[in-house]
C-alpha positions as CSV (number, residue, x, y, z in Angstrom):
1,M,60.8,19.9,-157.2
2,A,62.9,17.6,-155.2
3,A,66.8,16.6,-155.9
4,L,67.1,13.4,-157.9
5,T,66.1,10.1,-156.5
6,L,67.4,6.8,-157.1
7,T,64.1,5.9,-159.1
8,D,64.8,9.2,-161.3
9,V,68.3,8.1,-162.0
10,K,67.6,4.4,-162.8
11,G,64.8,5.6,-165.3
12,Y,67.5,7.8,-166.9
13,L,70.0,5.0,-167.0
14,R,67.1,2.7,-168.5
15,V,68.2,0.2,-165.4
16,D,65.3,-1.9,-164.2
17,F,67.0,-4.1,-161.9
18,G,68.3,-3.8,-158.4
19,D,71.8,-5.4,-158.6
20,D,73.4,-1.8,-159.1
21,D,71.7,0.3,-156.7
22,V,74.5,0.8,-154.4
23,L,76.8,1.6,-157.3
24,I,74.3,4.1,-158.6
25,E,73.6,5.6,-155.1
26,S,77.6,6.0,-154.9
27,L,77.7,7.8,-158.4
28,M,74.8,10.1,-157.3
29,T,76.8,11.1,-154.3
30,A,80.0,11.5,-156.6
31,A,78.0,13.5,-158.9
32,D,76.7,16.0,-156.0
33,E,80.3,16.4,-154.8
34,Y,81.4,17.2,-158.3
35,L,78.9,19.9,-158.7
36,K,79.5,21.3,-155.2
37,A,83.2,21.5,-156.2
38,S,82.5,22.7,-159.7
39,V,79.7,25.2,-159.0
40,G,79.7,25.8,-155.3
41,A,78.4,24.2,-152.2
42,I,75.1,26.0,-152.2
43,Y,74.1,25.1,-155.7
44,D,70.4,24.5,-156.2
45,N,70.1,20.8,-156.7
46,T,66.5,21.0,-157.6
47,S,66.9,23.2,-160.7
48,E,66.3,21.4,-164.1
49,R,69.9,22.2,-165.2
50,A,71.5,20.8,-162.1
51,K,69.5,17.6,-162.1
52,T,70.3,17.4,-165.9
53,L,73.9,17.9,-165.3
54,S,73.9,15.5,-162.5
55,L,72.3,12.7,-164.7
56,I,74.9,13.5,-167.4
57,V,77.8,12.8,-164.9
58,I,76.2,9.7,-163.4
59,S,75.4,8.4,-166.6
60,D,79.0,9.0,-167.9
61,L,80.5,7.3,-164.7
62,Y,77.9,4.5,-164.9
63,D,78.6,3.8,-168.6
64,N,82.3,4.1,-168.5
65,R,83.0,2.3,-165.0
66,Q,84.8,-0.6,-166.7
67,L,87.1,1.8,-168.7
68,G,89.0,3.2,-165.5
69,A,89.6,6.7,-164.5
70,S,92.0,7.7,-166.8
71,E,89.7,7.3,-169.8
72,K,88.6,10.6,-171.5
73,V,85.0,11.9,-171.3
74,S,83.6,12.4,-174.8
75,N,84.2,16.1,-176.1
76,N,80.4,16.6,-176.3
77,V,79.9,15.4,-172.6
78,R,82.8,17.6,-171.5
79,K,81.6,20.6,-173.4
80,L,77.9,20.3,-171.8
81,V,79.3,19.7,-168.3
82,D,81.5,22.9,-168.5
83,D,78.7,24.9,-170.0
84,F,76.3,23.8,-167.4
85,S,78.7,24.3,-164.5
86,L,79.5,27.6,-165.6
87,Q,75.8,28.7,-165.9
88,L,75.2,27.6,-162.3
89,R,78.5,29.2,-161.1
90,L,77.4,32.6,-162.7
91,E,73.9,32.3,-161.0
92,L,75.5,32.1,-157.7
93,R,77.6,35.2,-158.0
94,P,76.3,38.0,-155.7
C-alpha cells in the first residue's frame, strides 16, 4: 500500500475544506522527518503502524497548532508514539 496522501490525512482529521491543505502538507512532511529521525531514514512508510504513527503526529500538530511549540503532548499520545517508534526501530535492526 502507498504512503499517506493528503486525502488520507484530511479524512483522518475530518477536514473537508481546502483552506488548510498547505498546512496539512507541511505537517505531513514534518511527521515524515520526525519518523526518519526517530526510527531511521529507511523506515517503511507504507506499513500500517508507520502510517498510523504519522497520522497521530499530524493530528496532534494540527489540533494543537495554536498552543505553540512549548505545550506538552498528552501522555497517552506520547506513550503511543514512543511505543510505535520503538517497534519500527527494532524492525530495522540487522
